[in-house]
C-alpha positions as CSV (number, residue, x, y, z in Angstrom):
1,M,106.4,103.8,36.4
2,E,104.9,103.5,39.8
3,Q,103.0,100.6,41.2
4,V,99.3,101.4,41.7
5,A,96.0,99.7,42.7
6,V,93.5,99.8,39.8
7,E,89.7,99.3,39.9
8,C,88.5,97.9,36.6
9,Y,85.3,97.1,34.8
10,S,85.7,93.4,33.8
11,G,83.0,91.9,31.6
12,A,83.9,89.1,29.3
13,R,87.6,89.4,30.2
14,Y,89.7,90.9,33.0
15,A,90.4,94.6,32.9
16,E,88.3,95.7,30.0
17,R,88.7,99.3,31.2
18,P,90.0,101.1,34.3
19,V,87.4,103.1,36.3
20,A,89.7,104.4,39.1
21,F,93.1,103.9,40.6
22,T,95.1,104.9,43.7
23,W,98.2,107.0,42.9
24,R,100.4,108.4,45.6
25,G,97.8,107.8,48.2
26,K,94.9,109.5,46.3
27,R,92.0,107.8,44.5
28,L,91.7,109.2,40.9
29,V,88.6,108.6,38.8
30,V,89.1,107.7,35.2
31,T,86.9,110.0,33.0
32,S,88.0,108.7,29.6
33,V,90.1,106.0,28.0
34,E,92.0,107.5,25.1
35,R,93.7,104.3,23.9
36,A,93.6,100.7,24.9
37,W,95.9,97.9,23.7
38,Q,97.2,94.5,24.6
39,T,100.9,94.0,25.4
40,P,102.6,90.6,25.8
41,D,102.3,91.2,29.6
42,G,98.7,92.3,29.7
43,P,96.3,95.2,28.9
44,A,97.5,98.8,28.8
45,F,95.6,102.1,28.6
46,T,96.1,105.8,28.1
47,I,93.5,107.5,30.3
48,R,92.4,110.9,31.5
49,T,91.4,111.5,35.2
50,A,88.7,113.8,36.5
51,D,91.4,116.4,37.5
52,G,92.7,116.6,33.9
53,R,95.8,114.5,34.2
54,R,96.8,112.0,31.5
55,F,98.3,108.6,32.5
56,E,99.4,105.3,31.1
57,L,98.2,102.3,33.1
58,A,99.7,98.9,32.4
59,Y,99.1,95.5,33.9
60,T,101.7,92.8,34.2
61,S,99.9,89.4,34.5
62,S,103.1,87.5,35.6
63,N,103.3,89.4,38.9
64,D,99.7,90.6,39.0
65,Q,100.7,94.3,39.3
66,W,99.6,97.5,37.7
67,T,101.9,100.5,37.0
68,A,101.1,104.1,36.2
69,H,103.1,106.8,34.4
70,L,102.0,110.4,34.5
71,F,102.2,112.0,31.0
72,E,101.0,115.5,31.5
73,I,98.9,117.9,33.6
74,R,96.4,120.0,31.8
75,D,96.2,123.7,32.5
């Protein structure tokens, strides 16, 4: 897991869905949220980016940090 900066849509609550994030110095746009769930630490998402990669994004409220984990690259 790597620390990342995440841009989120926040309506009634914080981080309802991620819209983009910066990973390894590059801004990646989220094209779909495949799964969203709540952990004891905060919200988490499995997402797809515009370039076809699949990530897990997770927020830890106690230290106000997002992390990302790359699952796969689509061919």
